[in-house]
N, C-alpha and C positions, 0 to 999 in steps of 0.2 A: 853395795849403791844399786836401788830399783828406780826406774823413770816410771812414770804415771801420766797417761794422755785420756782427757776425756773431751769427747767432741759431741757430746750427743744431740745438744744446742745450739743455739747461735752463743750462749755463754761456753767461752773452751778452757780448759785448765790444763794446767803440768804441774810435776812437782818430783824433785827429788830427794829419795829419802834411803836413812841408812840407818839400822833401827840402831837403836832406840829416836835418834835424830831428824827431824824433819829439815834437810838441807837446803832446800830453796823452792818456790811454790809462785807461779804464774796461777792470774786469771782476769781474765777480761769478754767484753761482749764485742762481735766483729759481724760487720754490713755482709755475712754471706762471702770471705775471703778465708775460709776456712784451709783452702790450699793452698792461697799465697803468704798467709800469716803460721802457720803451726811448724812447721821445720825450722824457719826462720828465729821461731819463740824459743822450738827446744835448745838449738845453736848459742842462743841470749841466754840461757838458765844456764848451760855447762859452765859457757865463758863466767856469768856470774860468781855463780860459785867454784869455779876451777876447778871445775873437773873434766877430762878428758872422758871420750866417750868409750876408750878403750876400756875403761874403769867400771861399767857399770856391767851389773851382773844380771839383771833382769830385767823385764819390757810389761805393764801393765796397762790395760787398757779397758775403757768403758764401753760394754759391749750393748747401750739402749737398755728399753727404746729411747727413741728420740730423731732427729732427723734423719732421712735417707741418704743423703749427700754428703751431709756431716758427717753422720756416722763410719760411712766404706771409707772419706778421707782419714778420719784417726785411725782409723783398724788396719789400710793398708800402712800408714807409715810405722805403726807398730808391730806390723809382721815383717817390711822392711825393714829395720834396723835389728830385730831378733834374727833373721835369716842373715844377712850381712855377719854379722856380730857373734853369730852362732850362740845366742841367748835365748833362757826358756821363756816363755810367752804367758802369761796371766789374763784371762777375762773375765772380768764380774760385771754383772750385770747393774745399770746406773741406777734403779731403783733399790735393791739389796745395800748399798752402798749410801745412800741418799737416808734410807731408814737409821742404819747403823751410828749416824751422826747424833737421832734426835732420842733423848733424855727415855725410859723405860716407862709406860703407861698402863694402867688397867683397862684406859678406855684404847678403841681403835684406830689406825691413823691410817689416813688418803694418802698417797704420795703423787703428786702429779709433774706432766713433763707437759711441752707444745708439741701435738701432734700434725698440725697443718692443715689448713681446711674449716677452723674457728675450731676444731678437738683438740681433745688432751687426752695422752695414755694417763692412764688409771690404774693403781696396785693399791688395793686393802693389805696393809696387816696387824698383827695382833701380838702382843708381850705375855711370852711365857715364864715372864719373871726374871728372866736373865736376857733374854733380847729378843729383835723383833723375827716374825716370821712371817711371812704370803698366806696371806687367808684368801686370795683369789688369783686366778692368773693374769698379766694387764690386759687389758682393755683401753678401749677408742670411746669417749664419750664427750659431748658437748658440755661446757660449764654447768647449762638450765639443768642438763639430767644429771650431772655429779650434786648438783644441790639439791637434785629431789628426790637422790637414794640415800643422803643424810637422815635418821630416823634417832641418832641419839647421840651425845657426844662424841664429837669427833675430830682429832688434830687434823688440819693438814696442813701438808708440807709442800713444796716444792714451786715452780717457777712458771709466777702466773701475774700477767698483763694487771693493770691498775682495774681496768672493764672484768676480767676473770676474776680477779679479786672479790670484785662487789658485787657480782651474781653469786658466787660458790658461798660468799659468807652471808647472805641474806637468812637462813635461818639461823640467828647469832647467837641464839640460844645452844645451837648443839655444833657448828659448823667453827671450830676455834682455828682461827689462819695463824701459822704462824707466821712469824715478821719474814721478809726479803733477808733481811741477815741472817735469821737463823736457819733460811729454805737454803742459801746457797750451799752447793755442790764443792766440794772441798777438795780437791786431786792429791791432796796426803793424805787423805783419810781413803781413796779408793788405793795409794800406794801400801798404807798400813795393813790392809786387808790382803792384798797380793803378796805383800810380802809374807806374811801366815802360812799363807797359801804354798808359796815357792817353799819356803823351809819344811812343811811338810811331803813336799814331793808331789805337791797337786800344781801341776804345770798343763796347759791346752799345747795342742797342735798347731803352729803354725798353718799347714796348710788348709787343713777344715774350720778354725776356729772363723763362726761369722756371727755377724751383728743381729739383735733383737729386731725385727721388723713388726709393726702390726697394722694390720691393713682395717683401711677405713672404706666408706662407701666409694666408688670410683677409682682405687685406687692404695698406694702403700704412702706412709708417713713421708710426708713432706716439710720444706723447709717454711 
């Protein structure tokens, strides 16, 4: 049994996974209450699924990019559970599992998340016919800069406000925005990817594992 935790943004998610079954999943939008909501949500999910904490075999956590504060909270809980229960810990970049959820295409894809200060974290992916591969490092851009960078048909996946969707979608012939539902981060997929890594013996050091922060003018990502 594996527990997956994603607190990359104001949208939080947790999942219980035991291959090949998704045991349970919860997703919700918080008003910056990650600290008080996360641990009780994990307890609720375990209770609803009739799972004891001692039945867990591994912990997975989304590493970001995302909100500086929320990422720290999610990673702190994941590390605490892994260390206290003597469980392996697997960290997955948030963009990696977001891209994994999308069908393969000959067109490139931009994956986006809020980065604070009206900026967005962005990473470009291309398909090799088998999986999505990152073509660039994550970076911080404004919605206007993202729109200006789109020069050919490109899928756009990610958590965007109505205004951001409008700005980025101005190039309607090339900016192919996936719907909010199709862009939703599913922690069960995070769990599935982490399960494969765990079974291959590819786990992380709970002490040294760190979130992915991107720098913007005047500081790092904020809520």
